[in-house]
LOGU-312268 format. One record per residue: x negated, y negated, z of N, C-alpha, C in turn; residue in one letter; residue number from 1. Coordinates in pm, whole numbers, plus 50000, padded with zeros to 5 digits. Atoms other than C-alpha are relative to their C-alpha. Layout:
BEGIN
ATOM   npx   npy   npz  capx  capy  capz   cpx   cpy   cpz residuo num
ATOM     X     Y     Z     X     Y     Z     X     Y     Z       A NUM
...
//
This chain:
BEGIN
ATOM   npx   npy   npz  capx  capy  capz   cpx   cpy   cpz residuo num
ATOM 50084 50133 49986 12367 16739 51097 50049 49878 49903       M   1
ATOM 49963 50040 50082 12509 16527 50835 50092 49956 50034       E   2
ATOM 49892 50063 49926 12820 16448 50981 49920 50017 50137       M   3
ATOM 50059 50058 49867 12661 16388 51362 49906 49922 49941       E   4
ATOM 50085 50170 50036 12469 16090 51199 50071 49941 49924       M   5
ATOM 49881 50066 50064 12743 15977 50962 50084 49958 50169       L   6
ATOM 49888 50034 49866 12974 15959 51315 49931 49926 50110       L   7
ATOM 50048 50065 49903 12690 15851 51511 49962 49800 49927       F   8
ATOM 49977 50098 50042 12642 15581 51260 50067 49905 49993       V   9
ATOM 49808 50141 49945 13007 15425 51251 49997 49966 50106       D  10
ATOM 49965 50091 49847 12995 15398 51638 49894 49899 50011       G  11
ATOM 50138 50103 50035 12659 15235 51549 50118 49874 50042       L  12
ATOM 49971 50140 50081 12868 14944 51375 50147 50006 50085       V  13
ATOM 49849 50077 49975 13208 14988 51515 49943 49938 50176       W  14
ATOM 50071 50024 49820 13025 14951 51934 49922 49869 49952       T  15
ATOM 49942 50100 50021 12893 14657 51724 50061 49886 49949       A  16
ATOM 49887 50056 50007 13160 14498 51671 50096 49959 50022       S  17
ATOM 49900 50004 49918 13334 14509 51925 49880 49935 50148       S  18
ATOM 50092 50093 49879 13030 14386 52142 50075 49862 49905       V  19
ATOM 49926 50129 50063 13103 14059 51892 50131 49990 50007       G  20
ATOM 49894 50031 49976 13453 14072 51956 50038 49924 50149       M  21
ATOM 50053 50053 49893 13338 14032 52292 49955 49831 50003       A  22
ATOM 50104 50160 50017 13133 13715 52218 50114 49905 49951       Y  23
ATOM 49939 50074 50046 13422 13620 52035 50099 49969 50133       V  24
ATOM 49892 50000 49895 13703 13650 52324 49939 49877 50054       Y  25
ATOM 50021 50023 49854 13529 13580 52616 49893 49804 49990       Y  26
ATOM 50128 50113 50026 13289 13314 52477 50026 49901 49860       G  27
ATOM 49958 50161 50071 13431 13102 52142 50180 49981 50043       V  28
ATOM 49914 50080 49975 13732 13105 52192 50067 49935 50169       M  29
ATOM 49973 50107 49888 13753 12978 52564 49874 49937 49994       K  30
ATOM 50078 50106 49964 13430 12730 52552 50052 49914 49895       L  31
ATOM 50046 50081 50067 13476 12581 52211 50164 49911 49965       L  32
ATOM 49935 50020 50029 13735 12422 52069 50086 49951 49863       P  33
ATOM 50048 49916 50102 13919 12508 51750 49959 49906 49943       K  34
ATOM 50075 50074 50042 13784 12379 51443 49901 50054 49895       G  35
ATOM 50110 50015 50059 13452 12359 51232 49954 50087 50094       M  36
ATOM 50154 49971 49969 13254 12458 51554 50017 50141 50048       W  37
ATOM 49929 49846 49967 13438 12786 51639 49968 50052 49878       R  38
ATOM 50093 49914 50125 13328 12861 51263 49843 50024 49980       L  39
ATOM 50169 49976 50095 12962 12802 51260 49956 50035 50156       L  40
ATOM 50048 49845 49989 12965 13027 51535 50030 50061 50018       A  41
ATOM 49908 49825 49995 13124 13263 51474 49948 50067 49825       L  42
ATOM 50017 49882 50134 12897 13332 51114 49870 50030 49994       L  43
ATOM 50065 49867 49976 12626 13524 51249 50076 50092 49965       P  44
ATOM 49908 49859 50005 12916 13740 51282 50022 50031 49889       L  45
ATOM 49994 50035 50171 13039 13692 50949 49862 50011 49883       L  46
ATOM 50134 49943 50044 12698 13749 50811 50007 50104 49993       A  47
ATOM 50030 49773 49988 12665 14114 50997 50102 50013 49896       F  48
ATOM 49931 49934 50010 13003 14198 50864 50001 49980 49851       Y  49
ATOM 50005 50005 50179 12928 14088 50463 49909 50115 49999       V  50
ATOM 50078 49955 50033 12625 14258 50509 49958 50147 50035       Y  51
ATOM 49975 49883 49961 12644 14584 50711 50011 50108 49938       M  52
ATOM 49932 49882 50167 12857 14793 50416 49893 50019 49911       P  53
ATOM 50083 49991 50109 12482 14767 50193 49958 50125 50029       L  54
ATOM 50068 49915 49977 12355 14970 50469 50030 50100 50033       K  55
ATOM 49956 49891 49973 12583 15237 50474 49982 50161 49918       L  56
ATOM 50014 49911 50131 12530 15593 50313 50071 50099 49919       G  57
ATOM 49940 49947 50087 12810 15703 50205 50106 49874 49921       T  58
ATOM 49842 50069 50085 13099 15562 49931 50076 49954 50114       V  59
ATOM 49930 50021 49974 13312 15661 50166 50016 49880 50141       F  60
ATOM 50048 50084 49837 13182 15454 50510 50006 49900 49972       E  61
ATOM 50032 50115 50004 13096 15164 50288 50114 49921 49966       R  62
ATOM 49878 50055 50089 13453 15123 50086 50106 49998 50150       G  63
ATOM 49906 50036 49885 13600 15172 50499 49984 49902 50067       L  64
ATOM 50042 50099 49888 13464 14970 50678 49954 49841 49928       L  65
ATOM 50048 50144 50029 13370 14660 50430 50166 49984 50002       S  66
ATOM 49870 50001 49986 13738 14708 50402 50067 49902 50133       C  67
ATOM 49942 50045 49908 13835 14674 50766 49952 49916 50093       F  68
ATOM 50088 50099 49927 13537 14443 50858 49974 49899 49871       F  69
ATOM 50049 50149 50097 13425 14223 50600 50160 49941 49900       T  70
ATOM 49914 50050 50103 13777 14183 50457 50076 49981 50125       W  71
ATOM 49855 50030 49919 14079 14190 50735 49910 49913 50107       L  72
ATOM 50035 50079 49981 13858 14095 50999 49902 49888 50016       T  73
ATOM 50029 50089 50011 13659 13838 50894 50100 49912 50029       S  74
ATOM 49892 50065 50009 13971 13702 50755 50070 49938 50128       F  75
ATOM 49934 50054 49811 14117 13639 51131 49940 50017 50063       K  76
ATOM 50069 50116 49904 13823 13557 51238 50012 49876 49918       L  77
ATOM 49980 50167 50045 13820 13236 50995 50164 49959 50084       V  78
ATOM 49898 50033 49931 14203 13218 51060 49959 49994 50189       L  79
ATOM 49971 50031 49854 14139 13218 51442 49898 49905 50048       L  80
ATOM 50157 50203 49940 13851 12878 51427 50181 49946 49992       C  81
ATOM 49855 50109 49994 14268 12711 51411 50052 50084 50060       W  82
ATOM 49909 49938 49910 14406 12952 51618 50199 50024 49937       D  83
ATOM 49937 49906 50096 14609 13137 51311 50003 50076 50030       A  84
ATOM 50084 49810 50005 14643 13495 51224 50069 50043 50088       G  85
ATOM 50036 49911 49917 14692 13772 51388 49957 49992 50175       P  86
ATOM 50062 49969 49905 14521 13773 51627 50011 49899 50080       A  87
ATOM 49895 50107 49923 14666 13411 51804 50097 49984 50042       S  88
ATOM 49896 50003 49920 14919 13554 51891 50004 50045 50148       D  89
ATOM 50071 50038 49828 14974 13513 52277 50031 50156 50063       P  90
ATOM 49976 49921 49972 15052 13855 52344 49871 50145 49960       W  91
ATOM 50088 49902 49992 14757 14013 52167 49856 49906 50053       A  92
ATOM 50109 50025 49920 14558 13775 52329 49977 50008 50129       I  93
ATOM 49992 49964 49905 14651 13852 52613 49910 50078 50081       A  94
ATOM 50157 49900 49934 14394 14103 52735 49868 50021 49880       T  95
ATOM 50086 49938 50138 14077 14230 52584 50035 50086 49891       F  96
ATOM 49961 49919 50070 14182 14538 52465 50097 49962 49885       P  97
ATOM 49902 49989 50073 14468 14421 52305 49918 49893 49840       R  98
ATOM 50098 50062 50104 14258 14133 52097 49878 50119 49897       F  99
ATOM 50071 49904 50110 13987 14437 51937 50099 50101 50001       L 100
ATOM 49885 49921 50036 14283 14664 51891 50044 49935 49833       A 101
ATOM 49968 50068 50106 14392 14354 51632 49933 49932 49963       V 102
ATOM 50120 50076 50151 14061 14234 51499 49906 50112 50002       M 103
ATOM 50123 49945 50022 13833 14548 51520 50048 50125 49882       N 104
ATOM 49929 49898 50079 14119 14834 51396 50084 49942 49916       L 105
ATOM 49942 50053 50080 14357 14583 51250 50174 50047 49982       S 106
ATOM 49842 49919 49966 14668 14686 51384 50100 49895 49959       L 107
ATOM 49871 50123 49978 14988 14485 51369 50062 50015 50150       H 108
ATOM 49902 49888 49858 15145 14546 51673 50149 49926 50056       L 109
ATOM 49840 50052 49993 15473 14533 51811 50002 49995 50142       K 110
ATOM 49962 50021 49873 15613 14508 52175 50021 50182 50026       T 111
ATOM 50056 49875 49956 15592 14851 52359 50203 50101 49921       Q 112
ATOM 49933 49878 50041 15871 15130 52238 50104 50059 50090       S 113
ATOM 49962 49817 49873 16139 15342 52418 50032 50047 50010       S 114
ATOM 50016 49829 50110 16108 15579 52165 49886 50048 50011       N 115
ATOM 50153 49970 49939 15733 15649 52284 50002 50184 49943       K 116
ATOM 49984 49809 50042 15812 16024 52256 50007 50010 49848       S 117
ATOM 49909 49956 50172 15953 16037 51895 49920 49933 49936       K 118
ATOM 50098 50046 50103 15734 15844 51769 49857 50092 50003       L 119
ATOM 50079 49922 50047 15490 16043 51854 49987 50131 49926       W 120
ATOM 49867 49890 50062 15675 16330 51742 49957 49993 49852       Y 121
ATOM 49993 50035 50149 15661 16160 51388 49808 49991 50000       I 122
ATOM 50117 50055 50071 15313 16018 51358 49877 50127 50030       V 123
ATOM 50101 49885 50015 15182 16352 51487 50020 50092 49854       L 124
ATOM 49944 49892 50067 15384 16568 51273 49936 49944 49791       L 125
ATOM 50023 50080 50183 15298 16293 50955 49872 50027 49985       R 126
ATOM 50166 50018 50082 14903 16305 50988 49952 50201 50008       L 127
ATOM 50024 49866 50087 14906 16677 50987 50049 50092 49864       F 128
ATOM 49958 49956 50125 15082 16722 50661 49914 49924 49916       F 129
ATOM 50117 50109 50117 14858 16419 50493 49884 50094 50004       K 130
ATOM 50098 49895 49986 14596 16622 50657 49937 50062 49875       F 131
ATOM 50023 49878 50093 14674 16919 50454 50020 49997 49858       I 132
ATOM 50011 50055 50154 14806 16746 50156 49827 49936 49925       F 133
ATOM 50095 50069 50053 14484 16562 50112 49827 50125 49980       L 134
ATOM 50081 49825 50014 14257 16920 50187 50059 50039 49856       A 135
ATOM 50033 49995 50098 14416 17031 49930 49993 49948 49821       M 136
ATOM 50003 50055 50160 14397 16752 49634 49846 49966 50058       I 137
ATOM 50132 49953 50040 14019 16805 49726 49938 50111 49972       T 138
ATOM 49971 49836 50066 14021 17160 49690 50027 50032 49800       A 139
ATOM 49959 49918 50060 14153 17149 49401 49934 49927 49889       S 140
ATOM 50029 50092 50116 13881 16878 49207 49860 50122 50045       Y 141
ATOM 50100 49827 50013 13693 17238 49242 50003 50088 49864       S 142
ATOM 50000 49992 50134 13883 17273 48898 50011 49923 49907       F 143
ATOM 49972 50116 50055 13847 16942 48795 49934 50019 49839       R 144
ATOM 50071 50033 50173 13683 17101 48397 50135 50057 49949       A 145
ATOM 49867 49921 50050 14031 17340 48384 50074 49853 50014       Q 146
ATOM 49860 50124 50024 14289 17005 48423 49959 49878 49880       L 147
ATOM 49949 50058 50040 14413 16780 48232 49924 49900 49995       P 148
ATOM 50003 50137 49980 14269 16418 48256 50102 49930 50039       W 149
ATOM 49865 50065 49926 14662 16296 48344 49940 50059 50131       W 150
ATOM 49969 49915 49793 14647 16544 48642 49876 49947 50079       V 151
ATOM 50072 50036 49897 14302 16468 48761 50006 49815 50057       I 152
ATOM 49931 50129 49908 14411 16075 48771 50137 49990 50044       Y 153
ATOM 49857 49964 49879 14765 16145 48942 49915 50067 50109       I 154
ATOM 50041 49974 49834 14568 16327 49230 49868 49864 50059       L 155
ATOM 50062 50155 49903 14307 15996 49274 50108 49902 50022       Y 156
ATOM 49890 50081 49907 14640 15836 49289 50032 50028 50083       S 157
ATOM 49960 49956 49869 14782 16038 49541 49867 49993 50151       A 158
ATOM 50060 50046 49978 14457 16036 49684 49948 49813 50040       Q 159
ATOM 50039 50166 50035 14443 15607 49666 50090 50013 50127       V 160
ATOM 49894 49968 49874 14776 15684 49882 49971 50045 50156       Y 161
ATOM 49966 49887 49895 14753 16003 50127 49803 49916 50065       I 162
ATOM 50126 49973 49901 14362 15884 50250 49950 49857 50107       T 163
ATOM 49932 50063 49889 14468 15513 50383 50097 50004 50084       P 164
ATOM 49843 49933 49890 14797 15636 50538 49913 50071 50087       S 165
ATOM 50055 49855 49886 14562 15919 50694 49920 49932 50122       L 166
ATOM 50080 50084 49849 14313 15682 50908 50123 49905 50037       I 167
ATOM 49971 50131 49913 14542 15339 50963 50163 50149 50075       F 168
ATOM 49908 49893 49917 14833 15678 51115 49939 50046 50092       D 169
ATOM 50127 49942 49885 14519 15774 51321 49967 49946 50087       G 170
ATOM 49995 50100 49925 14429 15468 51419 50084 49935 50080       V 171
ATOM 49945 50032 49946 14737 15384 51499 50036 50102 50187       S 172
ATOM 50028 49882 49894 14784 15722 51722 49905 49932 50107       L 173
ATOM 50008 50062 49915 14513 15623 51905 50013 49903 50093       L 174
ATOM 49948 50096 49915 14599 15274 51977 50099 49990 50136       A 175
ATOM 49857 49979 49916 14910 15374 52073 49963 50121 50171       S 176
ATOM 50000 49942 49891 14789 15618 52355 49895 49963 50126       V 177
ATOM 50097 50060 49871 14519 15418 52523 50050 49871 50024       A 178
ATOM 49930 50112 49983 14734 15085 52498 50131 49973 50004       L 179
ATOM 49855 50001 49916 15106 15214 52585 50048 49895 49860       G 180
ATOM 49862 50086 50098 15227 14994 52216 50047 50078 49894       I 181
ATOM 49956 49923 50108 15373 15068 51931 49941 49907 49846       E 182
ATOM 50031 50031 50118 15245 14958 51574 50084 49993 49859       T 183
ATOM 49963 49998 50103 15380 14899 51236 49970 50048 49952       E 184
ATOM 50074 49930 50097 15334 15090 50959 49902 49971 49895       P 185
ATOM 50063 50044 50107 15089 15040 50736 50025 50016 49860       A 186
ATOM 49934 50018 50095 15266 15163 50460 50206 50092 50031       F 187
ATOM 49751 50045 50054 15689 15205 50325 49967 50022 49890       N 188
ATOM 49927 49909 50095 15727 15513 50102 49958 49921 49896       K 189
ATOM 50041 50141 50159 15505 15252 49774 50090 50096 49936       P 190
ATOM 49994 49919 50073 15621 15568 49592 50176 50020 49896       F 191
ATOM 49859 50052 50009 15979 15435 49614 50036 49893 49922       L 192
ATOM 50016 50169 50018 15921 15086 49480 50087 50055 49882       S 193
ATOM 49915 50029 50073 16177 14932 49285 49929 49844 49918       D 194
ATOM 50086 50070 50096 16001 14695 49119 49831 49894 50064       S 195
ATOM 50198 50014 49945 15628 14513 49156 49955 49890 50130       L 196
ATOM 50003 50090 49885 15698 14278 49395 50083 50058 50141       T 197
ATOM 50001 49974 49942 15832 14486 49601 49920 50170 50066       D 198
ATOM 50124 49939 49978 15551 14694 49556 49896 49941 50133       F 199
ATOM 50070 50049 50007 15317 14497 49659 50032 49893 50137       W 200
ATOM 49946 50051 49872 15501 14256 49943 50095 50103 50083       G 201
ATOM 49945 49969 49830 15722 14497 50126 49949 50165 50029       R 202
ATOM 50024 49891 50034 15557 14863 50071 49860 50062 50000       R 203
ATOM 50102 50014 49970 15229 14855 49996 49867 49966 50101       W 204
ATOM 50105 50055 49911 14936 14807 50284 50071 49878 50047       N 205
ATOM 49959 50064 49970 15120 14631 50449 49917 49906 50145       L 206
ATOM 50092 50102 49960 14838 14525 50682 49995 49854 49923       L 207
ATOM 50057 50120 50102 14710 14338 50414 50031 49874 49983       I 208
ATOM 49920 50067 50026 14998 14197 50277 50101 49925 50081       S 209
ATOM 49930 50112 49932 15094 14034 50623 49855 49906 50056       N 210
ATOM 50084 50074 49987 14756 13930 50667 50002 49881 49875       L 211
ATOM 49966 50079 50114 14764 13756 50298 50075 49883 49993       M 212
ATOM 49864 50190 50006 15088 13535 50382 49929 49916 50108       R 213
ATOM 50016 50097 49882 14967 13395 50684 49826 49944 49933       V 214
ATOM 50072 50071 50062 14601 13357 50498 49973 49892 49862       A 215
ATOM 49957 50096 50141 14703 13212 50165 50173 50010 49991       V 216
ATOM 49837 50021 50025 15080 13225 50109 50068 49911 50075       Y 217
ATOM 49883 50098 49902 15242 13029 50390 49864 49840 49959       E 218
ATOM 50072 50075 50005 14923 12780 50329 50040 49917 49909       P 219
ATOM 49914 50063 50107 15010 12725 49958 50105 49918 50033       V 220
ATOM 49831 50069 49986 15402 12637 50057 49996 49927 50102       L 221
ATOM 50048 50125 49909 15224 12420 50293 49986 49909 49936       C 222
ATOM 50113 50099 50131 14991 12255 50008 50194 49929 49955       F 223
ATOM 49926 50041 50095 15296 12267 49723 50083 49955 50059       C 224
ATOM 49842 50040 49939 15581 12165 49959 50133 50071 49996       G 225
ATOM 49890 49851 49954 15950 12325 49973 50041 50003 49842       S 226
ATOM 49875 49966 50133 16107 12330 49610 50009 50157 49995       L 227
ATOM 49999 49870 49984 16191 12679 49565 49967 50101 49961       P 228
ATOM 50096 49896 50073 16055 12918 49341 49850 49964 49934       L 229
ATOM 50124 49994 50006 15737 12771 49180 49918 50007 50112       W 230
ATOM 50146 49927 49927 15511 12757 49470 49991 50146 50038       P 231
ATOM 50014 49881 49966 15663 13054 49610 49892 50094 49876       R 232
ATOM 50034 49906 50103 15556 13252 49260 49814 49981 50031       S 233
ATOM 50210 50003 50074 15188 13055 49233 49912 50040 50163       L 234
ATOM 50014 49893 49922 15162 13201 49611 49967 50134 50022       A 235
ATOM 49960 49817 50048 15257 13525 49520 49868 50084 49909       L 236
ATOM 50095 49947 50153 15008 13515 49175 49850 49971 50119       F 237
ATOM 50093 50034 49952 14729 13328 49446 49935 50154 50091       L 238
ATOM 50010 49898 49868 14737 13660 49760 49936 50062 49884       C 239
ATOM 50017 49919 50081 14712 13867 49430 49823 50014 49975       L 240
ATOM 50151 49967 50057 14415 13730 49289 49868 50037 50098       V 241
ATOM 50104 49972 49928 14230 13679 49605 50007 50188 50002       V 242
ATOM 50081 49837 49987 14291 14099 49682 49922 49997 49900       S 243
ATOM 50079 49938 50100 14164 14126 49351 49840 49940 50033       G 244
ATOM 50143 50006 49920 13866 13939 49453 49881 50068 50135       L 245
ATOM 50136 49830 49861 13772 14162 49789 49977 50128 49986       M 246
ATOM 49965 49848 50070 13904 14431 49588 49822 50038 49912       H 247
ATOM 50130 50004 50035 13593 14338 49368 49909 50019 50094       E 248
ATOM 50107 49937 49895 13370 14326 49698 49975 50116 50038       L 249
ATOM 49960 49911 49893 13475 14610 49835 49952 50155 49892       I 250
ATOM 50097 49945 50063 13349 14825 49527 49899 49964 49937       F 251
ATOM 50170 50073 50004 13055 14624 49480 49958 50073 50094       F 252
ATOM 50093 49912 49885 12970 14801 49808 49992 50130 50003       Y 253
ATOM 49960 49820 50062 13111 15155 49692 49897 50077 49862       M 254
ATOM 50099 49977 50104 12897 15168 49375 49886 49948 50006       T 255
ATOM 50134 50019 49988 12631 14943 49458 49936 49990 49889       L 256
ATOM 50032 50058 50178 12645 14779 49126 50108 49868 50012       S 257
ATOM 49906 50134 49988 12716 14454 49003 50172 50018 49943       P 258
ATOM 49848 49913 50006 13107 14418 48945 50018 49941 49879       P 259
ATOM 49935 50028 50118 13297 14403 48608 50134 49933 50032       T 260
ATOM 49841 50029 49976 13617 14194 48732 50037 50087 49906       W 261
ATOM 49939 49943 50024 13759 14458 48618 50177 50036 50083       D 262
ATOM 49885 50031 49839 13965 14474 48980 50081 49926 49937       A 263
ATOM 49953 50147 49970 13995 14129 48963 50117 49968 49887       T 264
ATOM 49955 49988 50076 14167 14117 48639 50099 50091 49991       A 265
ATOM 49883 49897 49973 14403 14425 48725 50132 49942 50115       F 266
ATOM 49798 50084 49913 14605 14186 49056 50003 49896 49974       F 267
ATOM 49957 50150 50003 14545 13894 48845 50152 50037 49861       T 268
ATOM 49896 49943 50107 14759 14106 48531 50080 49990 50165       L 269
ATOM 49915 50007 49945 14986 14192 48835 50064 49862 50089       H 270
ATOM 49983 50136 49929 14995 13812 48994 50141 49961 49929       G 271
ATOM 49827 50045 50093 15170 13759 48637 50068 50087 49964       I 272
ATOM 49905 49917 49996 15401 14065 48632 50085 49904 50098       M 273
ATOM 49928 49960 49872 15510 13982 48977 50096 49842 49931       C 274
ATOM 49995 50083 50026 15560 13593 48884 50152 49976 49880       V 275
ATOM 49857 49954 50101 15795 13718 48556 50060 50028 50046       F 276
ATOM 49822 49874 49971 15998 13946 48709 50055 49896 50119       E 277
ATOM 49947 50123 49965 16048 13665 48950 50114 49933 49882       I 278
ATOM 49951 50122 50131 16143 13451 48669 50147 50043 49965       F 279
ATOM 49950 49907 50070 16350 13677 48511 50142 50049 50060       I 280
ATOM 49840 49919 49896 16573 13808 48799 50034 49895 50017       R 281
ATOM 49895 50177 49971 16675 13407 48925 50010 50004 49839       R 282
ATOM 49920 50059 50088 16718 13368 48581 50112 50046 49906       K 283
ATOM 49866 49881 50041 16938 13635 48455 50095 50074 50066       F 284
ATOM 49904 49931 49870 17024 13769 48778 50036 50173 49945       R 285
ATOM 49972 49854 49991 16946 14104 48659 50004 50123 50093       I 286
ATOM 50030 49931 49872 17002 14411 48866 50005 50131 49931       K 287
ATOM 50038 49890 50047 16852 14759 48766 49980 50098 50123       V 288
ATOM 50012 49920 49902 16966 15067 48888 49857 50083 50088       I 289
ATOM 50131 49994 50005 16677 15202 49094 49969 50162 49991       K 290
ATOM 50023 49899 50113 16691 15562 48873 49960 49957 49895       L 291
ATOM 50043 50054 50084 16531 15353 48664 49889 49889 49977       V 292
ATOM 50132 50082 49966 16358 15098 48800 49877 50036 50058       S 293
ATOM 50180 49942 49933 16118 15283 49021 49893 50091 49922       V 294
ATOM 50102 49962 50054 16000 15515 48754 49919 49903 49904       P 295
ATOM 50105 50110 50118 15945 15216 48512 49907 49942 50139       I 296
ATOM 50130 50093 50006 15725 15066 48800 49924 50120 50056       T 297
ATOM 50147 49901 49987 15545 15365 48929 49916 50033 49849       V 298
ATOM 50187 50061 50089 15387 15334 48547 49995 49981 49996       C 299
ATOM 50076 50103 50009 15352 15068 48520 49868 50032 50073       V 300
ATOM 50095 49984 49896 15163 15107 48805 49849 50099 49997       M 301
ATOM 50075 49834 50073 14987 15438 48659 49857 49985 49909       F 302
ATOM 50110 50050 50097 14873 15281 48366 49919 49900 50048       F 303
ATOM 50074 50084 49940 14777 15008 48462 49816 49968 50082       T 304
ATOM 50136 49930 49934 14499 15154 48696 49963 50059 49875       A 305
ATOM 50036 49900 50036 14441 15378 48480 49860 49836 49896       L 306
ATOM 50081 50116 50103 14327 15067 48243 49903 49920 50046       W 307
ATOM 50109 50120 49942 14130 14796 48465 50005 50059 50139       L 308
ATOM 50025 49992 49857 14146 14937 48854 49924 50104 50007       F 309
ATOM 50062 49872 49990 13995 15317 48789 49835 49980 49916       Y 310
ATOM 50124 50031 50019 13683 15212 48590 49944 49899 50088       P 311
ATOM 50078 50083 49853 13564 14973 48858 49996 50026 50029       S 312
ATOM 50017 49896 49859 13539 15217 49106 49976 50153 49980       V 313
ATOM 50094 49848 50060 13428 15521 48894 49908 49986 49932       C 314
ATOM 50135 50051 50075 13174 15352 48730 49867 50058 50093       R 315
ATOM 50111 49938 49911 12810 15526 48769 50055 50123 50125       G 316
ATOM 49967 49856 49960 13008 15860 48884 50014 49986 50144       G 317
ATOM 49953 50082 49817 13123 15639 49240 50099 50135 50002       T 318
ATOM 49947 49948 49952 13380 15886 49191 50044 50173 50049       D 319
ATOM 50098 49854 49927 13174 16275 49196 49929 49960 50071       F 320
ATOM 50044 50039 49871 13014 16093 49508 50115 49993 50106       K 321
ATOM 49848 50013 49875 13354 16024 49695 49977 50152 50029       A 322
ATOM 49972 49851 49964 13472 16372 49585 49935 50142 50062       I 323
ATOM 50108 49901 49859 13177 16549 49758 49981 49948 50127       S 324
ATOM 50028 50014 49849 13147 16397 50049 50150 49971 50084       E 325
ATOM 49916 49944 49991 13531 16489 50109 49988 50191 50072       F 326
ATOM 50065 49832 50051 13410 16840 50003 49967 50088 50095       Q 327
ATOM 50144 49905 49932 13139 16836 50193 50069 49950 50184       D 328
ATOM 49912 50009 49921 13387 16718 50509 50117 50009 50041       F 329
ATOM 49865 49895 50020 13683 16977 50450 49934 50093 50061       F 330
ATOM 50073 49913 50011 13388 17184 50439 50040 50054 50121       R 331
ATOM 49996 49964 49817 13385 17195 50851 50078 50068 50024       N 332
ATOM 49863 49970 49986 13713 17284 50819 50085 50134 49998       F 333
ATOM 49944 49828 50065 13826 17533 50619 49837 50038 49868       L 334
ATOM 50162 49916 50098 13475 17692 50481 49965 50082 49879       P 335
ATOM 49994 49874 50148 13645 17984 50260 50075 49837 49855       Q 336
ATOM 49994 50086 50122 13773 17690 50028 49884 49885 49972       Y 337
ATOM 50075 50020 50070 13527 17518 49965 49826 50034 49995       Y 338
ATOM 50090 49967 49967 13200 17704 49898 49917 49904 49959       P 339
ATOM 50100 50133 50043 12878 17527 49887 49928 49977 49860       S 340
//
C-alpha cells in the first residue's frame, strides 16, 4: 500500500510539472518577449518547485525530485527567459514532447543514432547490473553492526554513484522508446578520474555539469573577458560554489533540518583545489601517470567526503531512513533477502 501511495504522489508531481511545462511552451514562450516579463510569468511555477519537496513523505522522494525540479528544471526555466540553456535548442523546442523531455526529465538530447539497437542492448544490460548491484549494497546494510565504519562509507559512496546513474539510465531508456532519440550519458566512469577537474568537468553527473557550464561558467567568462587562465579558474570555482549551495538546499529537503553549510564547504574546497590543480599543471607542466593519479583522486574524493559531505546528509539519522526506504523497495522484489 505504501508503494502504491508513493507512486501516486510522485505521479501527481510529474503531472503537475508537465502541465506547468505546457504553460511555458504554449503560453510563456509564444506570447511573451524574452527577459523579465517571462521571468515574472514563471515565478508561480518556480515557487511550486521550491515548495513541493517539503510536502513529500520520504527522504528519497525529497532528494530526487528536488534535484530534478528545484535545481535542474528551475535553472533551465530561468535561462529560457533569455532564450538560453539546453531548452532553447531549436531541436529541443521543435515539439512539446522533446521540450518536456529536456525540461522535466533533464535529458541532454542528441540526434537519433543509426546504432539504436545496440544502444538498447547496452542500456538494458547496464540497468540490470546496476539494479542487482544496488540491491546487494542495500542488503549488506542488514549487517551494518558487523562492518567496519570505512566499509560502510565505501558502500555509501557506491550507492551515491549507482542510484542516480540507474535513475538517469532508466529515464534515458524511456525517452529513447517514447521519442526515438539518443541521449548523452549522465556519468562517464567517475571512478577512473585522474584529477579533480576531470572528475567534476568530464565524468561526474554530466547533466549538471552541462547546465552549470551554461548557467554559470559561460556568463562569468563573458563578464571577465578573454584572459586565458584566471577567468576560467574563477568560473570553475563559482560553478562548484553554486553546486554546493544547491546541494545544501537538497540536503535541507532531505533532512528537514537547518543547513550546516558543510556541503557548501565541501564544494568550495574542491573549487579551490581545482583552481590550484590548474595552476600547477599550467605552471610546471606536470604529467602524472594514471596508475598514480587515479588512486590519488579517488582518495581525495573519499576523504573530503568523509570530512564534509557525508556529515551534512547523514545528520538526524537521514542515512538510516534512506536505507530503510531502499530496503522496503527491494523487499517487493526479493523478500527473502529483506526480512521485515
